[in-house]
Every structure is written in C-alpha cells, then in structure tokens.
N, C-alpha and C positions, 0 to 999 in steps of 0.2 A: 784668189781662187773664186770662180763663178759658182756659187752655191745656190743659184736660183732654181735649178732643175732639181737639186737635192731637196730643197725646201718643199717643192711641190710633191715629191715622193713621201717626205716625212708627214706631210699634211693630208694626203689623199688615202682614201680607203681601198683596201685590196679589192681588185676586180674579181668577181666570181665567174666571169666569162672569158678569162684570158685562155687563149688556146696557142700554145707555143709550137705547134707542129709535132713532129715525130711521127705519130700514127702507126708504130710498130705493133702496139697492142691497144684494143678497144678500151676506152675509158672505164667502162662498167666492169670489165673483166679484170683490169688491173686493181680498180678499188676493191673488188671482191678478194683477190689474191693478197694484197697488202693486209686487209682486215684478217684474213685466215692466219697470216703469219703471226699476227699479235693475239688474236682471241681464239683461234681454231684449236681443235684437239690434236694430239701428235699425229694422227694420219692426215688431216687437213694440213698441217704445217708442212709435213713431207710432200704432200701433193703440190702445195704452193711453191715450195722450193724448187721442185722439179720443173714447174712451169716458169719460174722467174730466172733460173740460172742461165739459160741460153739466151735470154733476153739482155741480161746484164752485160753480156760480151759485145753488145751492139751499140755504138754510139748514139744512134737515133733515140734508143730506149731512154737515154738520159733526159731527153726533152718530154717524154711521156711521164716520167717521174716528176720532172718539174711542174708539169701540168697538174698532176695530183697534189703536189705541195700547195699550189695556188688555189685549186678548185675544191678539194675534198672538203666536206663539212664535218669529217671525224678527225679529231686532233691525233689520235693514235696512227691514222694513216698518213696524215701530213708528216709526223715525226719519223715514221719508218721510211717514207719517201726521202727525207732529208738525210737520214743515216745511210741508206743505199746509195744515195747520190755522192755522199762524202767518201764511201768507201771505192767507188768505181770511177769518179769523174777525172782523177788524175790520169788514168790509163787511156781515157778518151779525149782528153783536152785538145790535142793537136788535131785530132781527126774531125772534131766538131766544126772546125772553121771559125773564122773571126767574127762573122755575122752572128752565128748561134752563141758563141762565147760571150760576146757583148750583151746579148738577149739575157743570157743566164746571169750575167753579173747584175744587170739592171733589175732582173726580177728578184734576186736574192736580197738586194738592198730594200726593195719594196715590200717583200715579206717581212723583213727585219722590222720595218717601221709600222706594220699594221697587224702582225701576228699576235692574237691575245694570250695564247698559252705559253707559259714560262719554259715548259719542257721543250716545247717546239722551237722556240727562239734560241735555246742553247744548242739545239741540234743544228739549226740553220746557221748559227754563229760558227760552229765548228766546221760546217761545209764551207762557209766564206773563207776560213783559214786555209782549208785544203785548197780551194780555188785560187786563192791569193799566191800559194806557192808557185803556181804556174802562170798566173796573170802577172804577177809583178816582175817576173823574169822575161816577160815578152811585151815590154813597153809600159808596164805598170798599170795601177787601177787607182787613178786619183779619186774617182768618186766614193771609193771605200774610205779613205781618209776624211773626205768630206763629210761622210755619214757619220763617222766617229766624232768629228769636231762638233757638228750641228747637233748630234745627239747628246753629247755631254753638256751643252750649253742650253738645252731646251728647257723651258720652264715645266714641261710635262715629265713627271717622275718616271713613267714607263719608258720615255725615250732615253733618258739618261741611264736607266738600268740596261736598256738593250745596248747602249753605247760601251758600258762596262763589260757587259757579257762578251761583245765582239771583240774588244781590246784583249781580254783574258784569252779567248780562243786564237787570236792572231799571234800573240806573244808567246803560245806554246810551240809554236813552229820556229825552229832555228833560222830556217830560210826567210820567212816573213820578217822576223825580227831584224835581221841583217839589212833587209830592204827598208826597214823603217829607221835605221840608225841615223839618218840626216835629221830626223824629226824626234830625237829623244829628248831633247830639253823641253820641246812642246808637249811630249807625252809626260815628262815628270810634272810639268805645271799642271796639265789636265787632271792627273791622278792626285795631286795635291789639293786640288779644288774638290774632286770627288770624294777624298777621304774626310772632308769637312761638310759633306752634303747633310742637309736636315733629315733626309730620309735614310734610315739605317740600312735598307736594302741596297740603296746606291753606294753608300759607303762600303758595305760589305763586298760589293762587286769590285770596287776599287782595291780592296785587299786582295781579292783573288787574282786580278790583273797584276797587281805588284808582285805577288808571290810566283806568277809565271814569268814576269820579267826578270827578277833577281838573279837566277842562275846565269843569264845572258851577260850580266855585267861583271865579267871576271876580272877585269884589271882595277887595280886600287884606284887609279885616276877616276874611272867610270863610277866606282862605288862611292867615292867621296863627293864627287860633283853632283850625282843623280840620286843615289839612295840616302845619304846621310841627311839632307835637308828633309826627308820625308820621315825619319824615325820619330821626331817629336810628334808628327800628325798621327802616326800609327798608334803611339802610346796614348795620345789624346783620345782617339777613337775607342780604344781599348777600355780607357777609364770611363768614358761615356756609356759604353755598353755594360761595364760592371756596375755602374751606378743605376742603370735601368733594368733591374733584374726581372721586371715583369714584361720587358719587351719581347716581342716575337722574335726568335732567332738569337736572343742575346747570348745564349751558350755558344752557338756557332761563331758569332763574331769574336768572342774571347779566344775560342779555339784557334781561329785563323790568325788572329793577333800574336798569340804565343808561337805558333808554328813559323810565322813569317819572322819574328824576332829571332828565333833559332837560326833561320837561313842568313839573316843580316849579320848576326854575330860571326857566323862562319866566313863572311865575306871581308877580306882585308880593306880596310878603310871605310867601311860602311857605318861603323859605330865608333864614335870618339869615347875617350876615357870618361869625359864628364857625363856621358849619357849611361854608364854602367849603373849608377845608383838609381835613377828613375826606373830602368828596366827591372832591377832587382825588386824595387818597392812595388811595382806593378804585379809581377810574377808572384811575389808573396801574398799580396792582397787577394789576387785571383784564387791562389791555392787555398788560402783560409776561408773563402766565401762557401759556406754551407748551403746557400740558396742555389748553388750551381749544381748541374749534373756532374757525373764523374769525369766525362771527357775533357771539359774545359779545365778542371782542377788538374787531371793528369797532365795536360799540355803545359799548364803553369808550372808544375813541379819540374817537367822536363826542362822548361826554359831555365829554371834555377840551376839545374845541373849543367846545361849548356853554357850558362854564364860563368860558371866556376871553370868549367873546361876550357873555354876560350879566353877568359879575361881573369885568370886567377890572380895575377899580379896587380892588377886594378882593384880587385876585390880586397886584397889584403892591403895594399897601400892606402886605399880611401877608408880603411877600418870598417868596412861593411860586414865582416864576417861575424862579429858578436851579435848584432841585430839580426842578421840573416838566420844564424844557427838557433837563436832564441825563438824567432817567429816560425821556423820549421819545426821546432819542438811543440810548439802550440797546435800546429796543423796536425802533427802526428799523435797528439794526445787528445785532441778534441773530439766531441761526439760520444764520449763514454766508451766503455769497454764492450758493451752489447752482451747478447747472450752467448753461451759457449758454442752454439752451432751457427752463429751469425758471421763466420768468417768470410763469407762471399759477398756480404753487402758493401755498398759503395764506401762507408766510412772505413771499413777494414782495409779495403784496397788503398784508399787514401794514406792510412798511417803507414802502410807498407812502402808506398811510393815515396813518402817523406823521408823514411829510413834509408831509402836508396840514394837520395840526395846527400844525406850524411855520408854514406859510403863513398860517393864520388868526392866530397870535400876531403875525406881523410886520405884518399888515394892521391889527390892532385895537390893539396896544400901542404907544405911542410908542417910536420907534427908540432913544431914549437908554437905555431899559431893556433893549432886546432886542440891540442891537448888540455891546455888550461880551460879552454871554454867548455870542453867536455866534462871535465872535473867539476866545474861550477853548475852545470846542469845536474849532475849526479848529486852533488850536495844539496842542491835546492829541491829536486823532485823526488829523489829515492825515498826519503821518509813520508811522502805525501799520503793521505788517507785515500786519494783517488787512485783506483788501480790502473786506470788508463795511463796515469803518469808514470806509475811504477813499470808498467809494461813498456812504455816508450823508452824509459831509461836503459832497460835490459837489451831492448831491441837495438837501440843506437849504439850501446857498448858492443853488442855482438857484430854489427856490421862494419864498425869502425877499427876493430882490433887489427885486421890485417894491414890497413894502410898507415896505422900509427903503431907498428908492432914494437919497435924498441921502446918507445914511450910507454906503452901499455904493459910491457914486461916489468918495467920499474915500478909501476903503480898497482901491481897485482894485490899486495897485501892490503892495499886501500880499497880495491874494487871488489875482491872476492866476497867480503861480507855482504855486499849489496846482492850479489848473485846467490849466496846462500838464503838470505832473506827472501828472494824471488822463489827459490825451491819450496820454502814453507808457507808461501802466501796461500791463503784460502781460494783465491780465484784461479781457476785452471789456465786462463789465458797468460796470467803472470808467470805461472810455473812452466808453461810451455816456453815463454820468451827466456826465462832463466836457462833451461835445457839448451836452447839455441845458443845462447851466450857461451856456456861450458864448450859446446862442440866447436864453435868458431875459435874460441881461446885455444882449444887443444890443437886446432890445425894451424894456427898462426903464431902461437906464443910458448911453443915447447922450445928448449926444455923447462923454462921458469914455471910454466903452469903445472908441470908434473909434480912439482914440490908441494902442491897443495892436495895430492891425492887422498890423504888420510881423511880430509873433510869432504872432498868433492864426491868420491864414490858412495859414502853413507847417504849423502843428500840424493844422489841419483837413485839409489835403492828405493828411498821413500817415493820419489816421484814415479817410479816405476809401477808402484802399487796403485797409481791413480786409476780411477774409473773411467776416465775418458781417453778414448782411442788416440786421438792427436797428441795428447801429453804423453802416453806411452811411447807413441812412435818417436816423439822428439827426445825422450829420455834414451831410448835405443840408439838414436843418432849421437847423442853426446856420449854415451858409452863406447860406441864404436870409434869415434874420434879420439876420445881420451885413452882408451886402453891400448890402442894400437902402438903407441910409443911408450908405454909404462915400463916395460921390461920385468925384472925380477920383483919389482915393488907390487906387482899385481897378485903374487901368490897367496898373501894372506886374504885376498878378497875372491879368489877364484870360486871357491864353493858357493858362498852366497850369490855371486854374480850369476854363475851358470844355474843355480837352483831357481832364481828369479826369472832369467831369460827364458829357460826351458819351460817353466811353468806358464810364463805369458804366451809363448809360442803355442802351446797346447790348448790354452784356453780362450784366446781372443779369437774373434771371427772376422775382424778387420784385415783385409788382405794388406794393406800398406803397412800396417803395424807388424804383421807377420814378416814382411820383406825386411824391414828395418830390424827386426829382432833377430833374424837369420844373420844379416850383415854384422850386428853387434856381436854375436856369438864367434863369427869369423875373426873379428878384431881381437877378442879375448884370446882366442887360439894363437894369434900371431904375437900378441904381447907375451902369453905365457910360455911359448915356445915348448921345451921338453916337459915342462911342469903341466901341460895339458894332457899328458899321457894318460893319466888315471881317468879322466873324463871322456877319453876318446870314444870308447864304444857305445856308452849311452846316448851320447850327442849323435854319433854316426846313425844309431837306430832311428832317431828323429828325421835326420837328413834323408835316410834311406827311404822312408815313407814319402818325403816330398818329391824325391827323384823319380819316383813311380808315377806322379801325377801327369796325366795326359791332356785334361780338359783345357781348352784355350785360355780360360780365365785364370788357370793355375800355373801356366807355363813361366810367367815372371818370377812367381815364387820358386819354381823349380831351378830357374837360372840362378837365383841367389844361393839355393842349396848346393848347387853345382860348384859355385865359387867357393862356398864355406868349406866343403869337404876337400877341395884342393889345398886350401890354406891350412886346414887341420892336418892333412898329411905332411905338408912342408914343415909345420910346427913340430910335430912329434918324430919325424923321421921315418926313413923306409922301412926298418925292421918293425917299427910298432904298427904301421899301417898296411903292411904287405898282404895281410889276409883279406883286406876288402879291394885292393887295387883292381884286381881283375874284374870283379863285379862293377865297380863304379866306371872303368873304362868302357866296358860294354854298354851301360846306360848312357854314357856320355856320347858314343858313337850312335846310339839309336835315337838321340834326340836332334843330331845335326840335320836329317832330311825334313824335319818338322818346319812348317812355315812360321817360324818364331824368331826373328832377328835378334831379340834379347838373349834367348837362350843359345843361339849360336855364338853370340859375342862372349858370354861367359863360359860357353864350353871350350872356345879356343883358349880362353885364359887358363882353364883348367888343364888343357894338354900342355900349355906352357909350363905350369907348375909340375906336371908329371915328368916332363923332360928335365926339368931342374932337379927332380927327385932321383930319377933313374939313370940320367946321363945317357951314355951310348946304348944302353939297353932299352931305350925308348924307340929305337931305330924301327923295329917291326910296325909301329903305329903310323909311320909316315906314309906308306902307300894307300892305305884306306882314308887317311885323313887329307891328303894332298888335293884331291878333286874339290873338296870343300872349301879349301883355303884358297885355291886359285879362282873358284867361282866367286868368293867374297872379294877378292882383290880386283877382279874384272867388272864387278857390278857398277852400274853408274850411280845408284842411290847409295850413299854412304852415310854413316852415323856421325852426326855433328854433335861433339861434346859441349855441354855447358860450360860456363866459366868456372863453376864449382868443380866439375869433372876435370877440366884442364888443369886446374890448380892441383887437384888430387894426384893426377898423373905426374905432373911436373915434380910434385913433392916426393914421389916415390923414386923418380929418376935422379934426384939429388941436385945440388946447386950447379948452375952453369960455370964450369971452369974459367970460360973467357968473359963472362959477363962482368960488366963494370957497373950495373945498377941502372936504374931508370932516370935518365937526364931530366925528365919532367919533374922529378922530386928534388932536383938539386935546388938549394936555397940561395938563389942569387938576387941581385938587386936591379937587374936590367929590366927596364920596362919595355915589353914588346907590344904595347897597344899602339 
C-alpha cells in the first residue's frame, strides 16, 4: 500500500482556511445556528431547528456542515456538525457525486488526524463509519484502512487512540464489518498489539473495538481462530487495570473486560476449557476489590454468574466450585453489616449481588455438587460473632433453597436452628435475612417446611414486634408465604397472628409495611379457610377503611385490600360474607376508572374471586365489567411479572402435567465445552 499521502495527512495540522464549497448557508449564520442548538434556550433551539431542517434535505448543505467541522473554533459546534452529517450523509451520498465524496473522505481522515477534542473525534469516527457503509460498496475506501494501520503503529499516543476509536466505530456497522472480512487476521493482530499498549487509554480503546467486533464472529471457526488468541490478552489487561487501582479510568477498564468476557463466553469456540479457571480467578478478584466502585464489581459478579451459566460442566470438572463459593461468600460478607438504614450503599448492593450468583449456581449446578459446600459454609460461619457473616449465611440459604429444593428439604432439621438463631439475633439486618429465608423456604420446600410451624410462627411473632419497618415487612412476607399452605394447623395461632397483624397495620406509618401486612392477613385467611369466619367482620372493618382511600399514594394499599377482601370471602364462603358483597362490588367498580394499573390488576382478580364464589349469579357483573377487561386486553403496555411473581403464579396453577423437568439440571458427564 502507498501510505505516503496518508503519512502527510497524519503529520499535518488541520487547515483553518479550508473551504469545501456548498454555499447553501453563510458560514456565520450556520455557526450561530449550530451553537444555538447546543447552548440556546428552548425557544432558540426551536428556531434553530426550523432553520436547519429544510437545509438538511439538500446535498450541498453537507459540504457547509463539513466546512464548519474543519473551520469552527468551538468544539461543540464541530461535534454537532459531525453528528448532523452522520445522520444525513447516507441519504445524500449518491447525489453528492464522486468528486465531492472523495473530498469528504479525505477531509474526514484529516480531521481524525488533527482534532484535539476526544468527543469530536468519537463523533467523526462514527461519521466515518456511516460514510464507509456507502463508500466501501462503491469501490472501497483504501485510505481508511491505511489510516487505521498507520495510526495504530504511530509512536504518538493520540494517533493510536484515534485508530482504536475509528476501528470501534467501523465494527459497529455490519456492512462495514463484512467489507473488512478479508482483513480480519490483520485486524486481530492489530488489536492484539493494542491490548498490550503501554497507554491504558489505547488498550481500553482496543477493548471497545473488540467488543464491537465480537458479535460479528458468529461461527465457531471464526471465534476459535480470531477471538480465542485474544482471551489471555484481555485478561492480562484486566489484571493490569486491577493492579493499578489509582489509574484514571481503571474502573472503566475492568468493567469493559468483564462485559467483553461475558460476550466471549457466549460465543461457541471463543473460550477454551483451560481458560475457565483464569477467568474465574479474575472475576472473583475484581468482585472482592473494595477499592473499586460499584459498577466494575457488579460486572465482575455478573461474569461469575455467566461463567457458571455457560461453562458449568467445566466449573464442576475442574473442581472450581469450592474455591468459587468460598470467595463469593467473602465478597458477600465483607465490608461489615453497616447501619440499619444503609441498605442502599454500595457494599449492601454488592452482598446482594453476590447472593444472586449463589442463586445461579444452585439453579444450574446439580445439588450433589452444591449442597455439601453450602452446609460447610453454614457450619463455618453461622456461629460467627460477625453479624455480616451470619446475615450472609441466611441470605445464601434463602436464595439457594429453590435450586436445591430436594436436598434442602432433607436438611431442614439441621438448617432451621440457624434460621431461628437469626430471628433472635440482636442485629435487625440478621433478623430480616432470617425472615427472608423462612419466606423462601415456605415457597420452595413445602410440605416439609410446614412440619416446623410450631417453632416458626412464634419466632415470626417476635420479629413482627420489631421496631424497624423493613424487618416488620419482611416478617409479614414470611407469614404470608408460610401460612398460605399451612391448612388446619394454623388454627391454634389464628388469634395471636391476627392480633399482631391488625395491630401492626393500624400503627405503622410505613406504606410498604402496611401493604405486606395486608397480604399476610390475606394469606392467613386462605390458610384458615372456614376457621377465619370468627375474625371476618373485624378484619373487614379495617379493609373497608382502606378500600375508601382515593389519594394516589394510597391506591397501591387499596389494591392489596381489594385482593385481601376477595380471598377472605372465598375462605369463609358465600353465606358468611354475603352481607358485604354488594358494598365491596360497588367499591371495586368505582376503582376501575381510576388511573391506577395496580388497583385495576387486583380488582380484576377480585372479580375472578367473586365469580368463583357466586358462579352463574355473577353474570350481571359482566356487562359493566367487560369494557374495562377489553380495554386492558387491547392496551399495548402490559404488566411484566418479575421472576418471583411468575413463580408465585405458576405455583398457584400447579405442576405442569407434561413437564419433564429442566434438562439443564440433568447431571450428565458430557463435556459441552
């Protein structure tokens, strides 16, 4: 390749007198309008848009914008000119003619070589990618590749960084990437060198370019030949960034490395089984680094989960799981327990994210590999004087119960004393974790968990008296989950349960706690069935007050009360609740026109319960109800249920008669790596 002219471009300063023609709009006017678009008030922006919109539909105006890109002294004007060019140049490319497009291409490369502002460089690189989609389909743009090669090999850091920025922009376009396919090996070598660049900014640019390239390498052959050799270099850069905790942009580099490794793990052939252990080591080291901000630690923990999800057999066969869970536990219990009101600080978020990785492990790895390790963690850390470790034990037990349900059910006599001790702990965060464990045990481990009701319920009574709203709310959640399946065994506890719940409902001022309290009362009614009849009227009096609330902030609580009354009526039967049905139906109908999606959702559920209660006698309710149902079905925005809500709904529907279980959980010895 003849790179003489390109070397001249890279070495020459940008001309401030370059005039590319066009002439559709005077330069001073265009400069003013572009400046108004960025820095003006709303009225000035509107006026500038009105003036620019007709001009943008004219090919000659592209040259006016290009002149502003090369001549303006204001970086924000140069950047906006590049952005507007990128958005419109594709529709005008053919109309501009070969002479003008060649001038545009040459000018863009010159700007890339001399522009001092990074934000403008990135916008111009994106503009080059847009232009390349058209230029490469019409005979190519060899000078562009020359610019990339020369820039990547330049001794000047700024030139190497521009080259990486340009590569990343080019590879974000599928069309351009396909045109570059004959140069993929060269591109791989170029990125390999850049990943080892002494300047972290350049190496980080290579990461971004590789992230843009990875989705295009969909075949296993491409991934093995082009991506696999780069994995050690990516990990090496990540380790270097992790060791330079004081370096500018260190957190960004680590986040990029973890995100890129996620993508590589998803690509067949990109990661060898032998590379799984180094990836795990790196992810765990980054997750454990308290000197990092939240985002890189979040990315590292996500990488741990991705590693288990995509390479679970390699993780098991290479015996990585014991060390992985031990180190994850340290991540989840480090940083202390914090003050009761500090649940939103970074360390609190990290311990919750670490628990989510445990949940992924329990769901995807056969329990025979997981359960012994969990029991070892419990035995080691449950007696600890450190409340953070005791909380971590309870949280991990809570989130892994569903994935290892059969093994957990057998170990309940051994695990429940740990939970009881958590309920009695002096620290509210530990008590809250214990209640969460009881609630999730109740969802996943019944009927076995119900055998422990004589000790579970008294402990929940004690936690319900806690002074902290979060703990009270979590206790209500545990009662709701536990009592829903308890049946007749709940009867000896009905009076104290309802006394505590109704007292809490009347005296707490925290709305989330009130909502959970109402849901707990509903679950008690479902569990007690006919035995709830003696308590129906006083409880309905409380719910009646909530059903009369119209303030917007009270409507979610009204929705819970709507659900509660419907379940109470089903529990005691039609004869016992007939004296309130007409009033409740009237209130339910009155709530449907309100702009409250959650209230409508629970109200529809209530009418389903009424239909179940009344049978054919509910027919008169259909005509006034039907328009609201049709409107809900036709709406474009729908309610998306969380995984927890989906599990709850599926549990109510019962087991799938045709289901054969999750094949992913089958314990076979085939290695799919």
